[in-house]
N, C-alpha and C positions, 0 to 999 in steps of 0.2 A: 434700252437706247443705250448707245453707253457715252457721255463727253466727257472731257476735262477741263474747266473752264483752266486758263491763264489772269495775274492777276502781272507785275513787271516794272522791273527799275525801263525810262527811256535810252532808249540804244544797247538791250539785250538783243544778245547773237543766236544765230537761227541752235546753233548749241547745243547753248546753253535753255532754250524751251525745250529740244530734242532728251537734254539729258536730264531737265526737270521733270517731262512728261514720261521718262522713263521709270526714274528712283522712284517714280505715285505710283503709275503700272509693276513694280516688283514689289510693291509695298499689299497690294491689294492683289497680287499675280493674272495680273493679265494683261495678255499679250497681244501689242499696235492692232494684229487684225480682229478684235473686238471691241476696239472704237467707232463712234459711227460721226462725231465732230467734234470740233477744238474749238474754246467758245470766250471772251470776250468781254467789256463794258465797253459801249463806245466808244471812249477814251483815247482808246488802246485797238480802234481801228487801223488806223498805218503803220503800226510797230512795225517793222520791214521782220524785225525779229519770231514776230509771232506769224504773218504771213505767211516768208520762207518755210518757216515749221510747217505749217497747215499746207501747205506746194511739193514736200517734199511730201509729209506723208501722203500723199490723195488728200486728201480728204477738207471738208468744207472749214474756215473759222466761223462760225457763227459770230453776231451783233447780237448781245440781246438786249433787249429794249426797256427802258427806265422802266413800266412801270410795268411786263418781270421779275426783274431782277428788284423794285421796293420787294413787289408779294414771295419772294424769295429770300432775304435779307434775317426773316424774323426765322429761317429756317437753316444760317448760316451755327457752321459750331466752330469760329476762332472770329475774335473780338480784335481787328489790328487798333490800334487810332492815327498809327498812319492809313490804315485801309479807306479809314473812319473820313480823316481830310482830305481825303487826298480824291473821295469818291462820292464819300456818303451809304456808304454798305460795308456793315462789320471786316469783309473779309469779296473782294473784289474779282477772285477766283472763282471759291467756293458759290458768291452770289452765278456768277453768269455762269459754272453747271447745272445750277439748277433749274437756271430759269429757260437755260433753254428743253431743257427733259423737257420739264414743266409742269403740271400744277401736281403731281401722284413720285415727281423725284428724290430719295434721297440722296443723300454725302453719304460713301463709302468710309470716310472717316474724315478727322479738319486734314487742311491743304498741307501741303507739304512746302516747304520755302526752300528755297540751290540755288545757288548764286546768280544773285537775286530774277529770283520766277519765282514764283509761288502758282501752286499745281495744285485743283482737289478734282477730286474722277466721283458720277454723279448719277445716275442709273432711275432707268422707269421699273427696268422687272429683282429678279431675285440674284442671287450674286452664283452662278452655277460655276 
């Protein structure tokens, strides 16, 4: 499984979400069609830019549950004071991607920040 996790400022556009996603995928040499899901934290479940991006990609936007997010938090590579204050997580995007991929997940690298969106890619398998 390959999942892209997101954090975003309120009111972010679908285009900004897709641009951040494409930048993160390019950084890891992954094509969009290899993604299985997008993920975010509960407080972003109704963010139109995220939901519209998932719809445009034909992928589910999975809302990570709090217990899985807290378990994933210890495996985050980034520590953002803003994310910590807003969500209680060192990185909302990294924790969401890890939480949705499950206990065997690993991040492919630290999150990328692009135009008000953070995006992190996690996987449960080997990158090929």
